[in-house]
Structures are given as C-alpha cells and as structure tokens.
C-alpha positions as CSV (number, residue, x, y, z in Angstrom):
1,M,-8.4,-1.5,4.4
2,F,-7.7,-1.7,0.6
3,L,-11.2,-3.1,0.1
4,L,-13.0,-0.5,2.2
5,S,-10.9,2.4,1.0
6,N,-11.3,1.6,-2.7
7,M,-15.0,1.0,-2.3
8,R,-15.5,4.3,-0.6
9,E,-13.6,6.1,-3.4
10,A,-14.9,4.2,-6.4
11,G,-18.2,2.7,-5.2
12,I,-19.2,-0.9,-5.1
13,E,-20.5,-1.1,-8.7
14,A,-18.0,-1.9,-11.4
15,S,-17.1,1.3,-13.4
16,E,-14.2,2.9,-15.3
17,H,-12.8,4.4,-12.1
18,P,-9.2,3.1,-11.7
19,R,-10.0,1.7,-8.2
20,S,-13.2,0.1,-9.3
21,G,-13.6,-3.7,-9.3
22,V,-16.0,-6.7,-9.0
23,Y,-16.8,-7.5,-5.4
24,V,-18.1,-10.8,-4.2
25,G,-19.0,-11.8,-0.6
26,A,-19.7,-14.8,1.6
27,F,-22.5,-14.5,4.1
28,A,-23.5,-16.4,7.2
29,G,-27.2,-15.5,7.4
30,A,-27.2,-11.7,7.2
31,N,-23.6,-11.4,8.3
32,L,-20.8,-10.7,5.8
33,V,-18.0,-13.1,6.6
34,G,-15.6,-12.8,3.6
35,V,-14.9,-10.4,0.7
36,A,-12.8,-10.5,-2.5
37,C,-12.5,-7.9,-5.2
38,H,-10.8,-8.2,-8.6
39,Y,-9.9,-4.6,-9.6
40,R,-9.6,-3.1,-13.0
41,K,-5.8,-3.1,-12.9
42,G,-5.9,-6.8,-12.3
43,N,-5.1,-7.3,-8.7
44,L,-7.3,-9.5,-6.6
45,V,-7.6,-8.4,-2.9
46,V,-9.1,-10.8,-0.4
47,N,-10.1,-10.8,3.2
48,A,-12.0,-14.1,3.8
49,P,-10.7,-16.3,6.6
50,K,-12.8,-19.3,5.6
51,H,-13.7,-18.8,1.9
52,A,-10.7,-17.3,0.3
53,V,-10.4,-19.7,-2.6
54,E,-14.1,-19.7,-3.5
55,L,-14.4,-15.9,-3.3
56,G,-11.2,-15.4,-5.2
57,Q,-12.2,-17.7,-8.0
58,A,-15.7,-16.1,-8.2
59,A,-14.4,-12.6,-8.3
60,V,-11.9,-13.3,-11.2
61,S,-14.5,-15.3,-13.1
62,A,-17.1,-12.5,-12.7
63,S,-14.7,-9.7,-13.8
64,R,-13.6,-11.6,-16.9
65,R,-10.3,-9.8,-16.6
66,P,-6.8,-11.3,-16.4
67,L,-5.3,-11.7,-13.0
68,A,-2.2,-9.5,-12.3
69,G,-1.7,-10.4,-8.6
70,V,-3.2,-11.5,-5.3
71,V,-3.0,-9.4,-2.1
72,G,-4.2,-10.2,1.4
73,P,-3.5,-12.2,4.6
74,D,-0.6,-14.6,4.0
75,S,-2.5,-17.9,4.4
76,Q,-5.4,-16.7,2.1
77,V,-3.1,-15.6,-0.7
78,T,-1.2,-18.9,-0.4
79,A,-4.5,-20.9,-0.6
80,I,-5.6,-19.0,-3.8
81,A,-2.2,-19.3,-5.4
82,D,-2.2,-23.1,-4.8
83,A,-5.7,-23.5,-6.1
84,L,-5.1,-21.5,-9.3
85,G,-1.6,-22.8,-9.9
86,L,-0.1,-19.4,-9.9
87,P,3.6,-18.8,-10.3
88,V,5.2,-18.0,-7.0
89,G,8.6,-17.3,-5.5
90,S,11.2,-16.4,-8.1
91,D,8.8,-17.1,-10.9
92,A,6.6,-14.1,-9.9
93,Q,7.4,-10.5,-10.3
94,M,7.1,-10.0,-6.6
95,D,6.2,-12.6,-3.9
96,E,6.7,-11.2,-0.4
97,S,5.3,-12.4,2.9
98,D,5.5,-9.3,5.1
99,G,5.0,-8.5,8.7
100,L,1.8,-6.6,9.3
101,Y,2.0,-3.8,11.8
102,R,-0.4,-1.6,13.7
103,L,-0.1,1.7,15.7
104,E,-2.7,3.5,17.7
105,L,-1.9,7.1,16.9
106,A,-2.3,8.2,20.5
107,Q,0.8,6.2,21.1
108,L,2.9,7.6,18.2
109,R,6.4,8.4,19.3
110,V,7.6,11.6,17.5
111,P,11.3,11.5,16.4
112,E,13.5,14.3,17.9
113,P,14.5,15.9,14.6
114,L,10.8,16.4,13.7
115,R,9.9,17.6,17.2
116,D,12.8,20.1,17.2
117,G,12.0,21.5,13.7
118,E,15.2,20.2,12.1
119,V,13.0,18.6,9.5
120,V,9.5,19.6,8.3
121,G,6.8,17.5,6.7
122,R,4.2,18.8,4.2
123,P,1.9,17.7,1.4
124,L,3.2,17.1,-2.1
125,D,3.3,20.3,-4.1
126,A,3.4,20.8,-7.9
127,A,7.0,22.1,-7.7
128,D,8.0,18.7,-6.2
129,L,6.6,16.6,-9.0
130,D,9.7,15.9,-11.1
131,R,11.9,14.8,-8.1
132,V,9.3,12.9,-6.2
133,C,8.0,11.1,-9.3
134,A,11.6,10.0,-10.1
135,W,11.8,8.6,-6.5
136,S,8.5,6.8,-7.0
137,V,9.7,5.2,-10.2
138,R,12.7,3.9,-8.3
139,Y,10.4,2.6,-5.6
140,H,8.3,0.7,-8.2
141,V,11.5,-0.8,-9.8
142,E,13.5,-1.6,-6.7
143,T,10.7,-2.6,-4.3
144,I,7.9,-3.9,-6.5
145,G,10.0,-5.4,-9.2
146,E,8.5,-3.4,-12.1
147,T,10.4,-2.5,-15.3
148,E,11.2,1.1,-15.9
149,T,9.3,2.1,-19.0
150,P,7.8,5.3,-20.4
151,E,4.4,3.9,-19.4
152,L,5.6,3.6,-15.7
153,H,6.8,7.2,-15.8
154,R,3.5,8.3,-17.2
155,D,1.4,6.4,-14.7
156,V,3.5,7.6,-11.7
157,K,3.2,11.2,-12.9
158,A,-0.6,10.9,-13.3
159,E,-0.9,9.4,-9.9
160,H,1.1,12.2,-8.3
161,E,-0.8,14.9,-10.2
162,A,-4.1,13.5,-9.0
163,A,-2.8,13.5,-5.4
164,L,-2.1,17.2,-5.4
165,G,-4.2,18.9,-2.8
166,R,-5.4,15.7,-1.2
167,G,-2.6,15.1,1.3
168,D,-2.2,11.4,0.5
169,I,1.4,11.9,-0.6
170,W,3.8,13.6,1.9
171,V,7.3,14.9,1.7
172,L,10.0,15.8,4.2
173,E,12.3,18.8,3.9
174,R,15.6,19.5,5.7
175,R,16.7,23.1,5.2
176,G,14.5,23.5,2.1
177,E,15.8,20.2,0.5
178,L,13.5,17.3,-0.2
179,V,14.8,14.2,1.6
180,A,12.0,11.6,1.8
181,R,8.5,10.8,0.8
182,T,5.6,8.6,2.0
183,A,2.0,8.0,1.1
184,Y,-1.3,6.5,2.2
185,N,-2.2,3.4,0.1
186,A,-5.6,3.3,1.8
187,R,-7.4,5.8,3.8
188,L,-10.5,5.7,6.0
189,P,-12.0,8.2,8.5
190,E,-10.7,6.1,11.4
191,A,-7.5,4.5,9.9
192,V,-4.7,5.0,7.3
193,Q,-2.4,2.5,5.7
194,V,1.1,3.7,5.1
195,G,3.0,2.8,2.0
196,G,5.5,4.0,-0.6
197,V,8.1,5.2,2.0
198,W,11.2,6.2,0.1
199,T,14.5,7.9,0.9
200,P,17.2,8.3,-1.8
201,H,20.1,6.0,-1.3
202,E,22.6,8.7,-0.5
203,L,20.3,10.0,2.4
204,R,19.6,6.7,4.1
205,G,20.5,5.9,7.6
206,L,19.8,9.5,8.8
207,G,16.3,8.8,10.2
208,F,14.4,10.6,7.5
209,A,12.0,7.7,6.8
210,R,10.7,7.6,10.3
211,C,10.4,11.4,10.4
212,V,8.3,11.6,7.1
213,V,6.0,8.8,8.3
214,A,5.6,10.4,11.7
215,S,4.9,13.8,10.2
216,H,2.2,12.4,8.0
217,L,0.6,10.5,10.8
218,L,0.6,13.5,13.1
219,T,-1.5,15.3,10.5
220,A,-3.9,12.3,10.3
221,R,-4.1,12.2,14.1
222,D,-5.0,15.8,14.2
223,A,-7.8,15.1,11.7
224,G,-9.3,12.4,14.0
225,V,-7.7,9.2,12.6
226,R,-7.0,6.8,15.4
227,T,-5.0,3.9,13.8
228,A,-2.2,3.3,11.3
229,I,-1.4,0.1,9.5
230,L,1.6,-0.9,7.4
231,F,3.4,-4.0,6.2
232,T,7.1,-4.5,5.5
233,D,9.5,-7.2,4.4
234,D,11.1,-9.1,7.3
235,A,14.5,-8.7,5.5
236,N,14.2,-4.9,5.6
237,T,15.8,-4.4,8.9
238,P,16.1,-0.6,8.7
239,A,12.4,-0.2,8.0
240,R,11.4,-2.5,10.8
241,R,13.6,-0.6,13.2
242,A,12.2,2.7,12.0
243,Y,8.6,1.6,12.4
244,A,9.3,0.1,15.8
245,A,10.8,3.4,16.9
246,L,7.5,5.1,16.1
247,G,5.6,2.5,18.2
248,F,4.3,0.1,15.5
249,E,3.7,-3.5,16.8
250,R,3.5,-6.6,14.6
251,I,0.0,-8.2,14.5
252,G,0.2,-10.7,11.7
253,R,1.4,-11.5,8.2
254,Y,0.4,-10.0,4.8
255,R,1.4,-11.3,1.4
256,L,1.8,-9.5,-2.0
257,L,2.0,-11.9,-5.0
258,L,2.4,-9.9,-8.2
259,L,2.7,-11.8,-11.5
260,R,5.1,-11.2,-14.4
261,S,2.4,-11.9,-17.0
262,P,-1.4,-11.7,-16.8
263,F,-3.1,-15.0,-15.8
264,R,-6.5,-16.0,-17.1
265,H,-8.6,-18.1,-14.8
266,G,-10.7,-20.8,-16.5
C-alpha cells in the first residue's frame, strides 16, 4: 500500500515531492512481479516475493541517495539487510518485525462509547495543532526511536498543517477534550493503512485508541473504502487487543528497519 499510495500522490517519475522516489520493477513477460522504491527521505519500500534483493539494490543504486531504512514483508527486508550488511537489532534505530493485520470494513465492530456518543471522532482542525503535534513528536520518539530535535518538531508541524482539510489525521474528543489521535499512512480508493495511533499515557486503558480508529474507519467505509490494513508490534499487547476487538485478523508479518545513520550502497 505504501508503494501504490505514494505513487498516486507523487507520480512514478522522480521529483521534489516528499513522497517521490525511484521505482524499479521485475517482470515475467508483461506481468509485474516485484517492485521496490527508494524514496527521497531515504527509506526503501519493497514488495517482491522472488526478487527483493535485486530490486532493492537496483533502486538504491539508481537513486544515488543514502539508505535510511528498509520497509516491507519480513522475509524480504531480512534478505535485503543480509545482502547489504545493514545494522540490525539494537544496532539500528528501530528494527521491528510486526504482525500484519487486515479488516474488511463491512465487519468493523464499533465500540460502545463511540456508538453511544460518549466520544466523538472528527478530522484534525487548526485549533488542535499544538496539542496533537506534541503527541506526534512523542510518538516519533517513543515508538520509532527518533531523537527529539527542533527539526523533528518542524517536520511534524509541517506534516500536520499539510493534512488539514484532508481527513488523513483524525482525533477523538470526550466532552470537548482531545483524548486520542490516529492517521492514515497510506490511502487508496479501496483501502487504507492505519498508523500513528496515540493516546497520552495518562489516558491509556480507557478504550480511546480503538474508538479513534473505529471512528476514522467508519468515515472511510462511508466513502466506499472496503479494507483496512495495519501492523503492530507483537509485544504491544494493548494495541493487539484493541485491534482484535475491532475485528482485525492477522495475515502475515511486516518489518520496519530504520537505521541510525545513512548507509551508502556501493
């Protein structure tokens, strides 16, 4: 979904768009059987069951940019990391093999507090920016392993300002107070990929995460979206329980390998 969503937004040709990259593909006759893209920000995203290493190396070589991370199905990321000799585990900024989950939105189970109007979801508004950007910085630091810097605050604010009016970032209110946020990391007419789910520490354990995700997905379903995808760490038991309560079922494994320092291939 990252590959398709980014290509629809930025086009297939390399440009200055922040989600642009260099795409390479493997073909069996006229059929595309594998894709990798090295994006401007440095992450390599791959979906190539039989050609992951070759496509990954070709994309990085063609882009001439340093590699910041590798994202894709677990076995494919592992093969690329081994072939390139990338730092993994504790030597990486983040190395997480997550469960990959899917939900057909016709089967979405709506939490009772959302159904009863105790909490209400809505799109991000300009008045929310300060608080929600602060949450998002904590998400980047605590979940992705980034360092809190003025640059991170700047990038997060720019991302949220660009999202205003698009509905990609969603918040949950209880009695007028913001209590949780979520977002779409990738979006297609037929499917969305959920990410960036965050509830402040003092409000956790109250079901707000599942409510904000459900509210966002209900809006997507009303717009004709049929499927939702997400991935989460096996060790994050509260998140797994929340997503299971909504109806998500595990379908595979997905790995995020983010490097501490840029890596130059070749």
